[in-house]
N, C-alpha and C positions, 0 to 999 in steps of 0.2 A: 457571531456564535460559532463555536468550533464544531466541526463534524468529525465524529469518530467512526473508525472502521474496526471490524473484527480482524483477526489474523487471516482468515479465509478471504475476506474482501480485499485486504491489502495484498495478499498473495496473488490474487487474480489480476490486479492492476500491475504489479511488479513482474508477473510472469514467473513466480516462484512458488514453492510449496508453502503451506501454512507453517510447517515445522521450520523451514528456512527463515521465514519472517520472524518467528519467535527467537531463533538463534541470533538474528541481527539485533533484536531488542536486547537480548542478554549481553551481547558484545558492546552495546551502546551505540551501534550504527543507526538504529531506528528507534527514536524515543517512543515510549509508550506510557500508558496510565494503567496501573494495576487496580483491578476491581475484584470483588468477590467472585464474579463469574469468569474472570480471565483478563487478559491484556486487551486494551483498546489502543488504536493507533490514530493519531491526528491525520486527517486526510491531506492536509497541506504538507506535512512531513513526508507522507507516502509519495505524493506527487513530486516533491523535491528530489527524493531518492530516485524515483523513476526517471526523472529528467537527467540526473547525473549518470544513470546506467545506460541510457539510450545513445546509439551512435548519432552523430550530427545529422540533422535532417529527418530523423525518425522519432516523432514525439510519442507514438503509441497511444493506448487508451489512458485516460485520466478519470478521476472521479466524475467530472462533469460531462464526460464524453462516453456514450454507450459503446460497448464492444460490438463487433460486426454482427454477431448472432442476435443482439438485442435490437438491431435496426430493422425497420419495416421493409 
């Protein structure tokens, strides 16, 4: 089952603004699904883009991994 993210959720993972995530979708860099409520982003695609953007050895947060502020 595919997990979808909002632009804000994808932006948090990617370390970008939600507006920049929407720009990436418009440019075709980050695929999305258009819905009546806005664009949704496949979590796997977001993770793939995140992995391509990270320096070697720094995986950063992913969908399955909480950010530091979410950890107990």
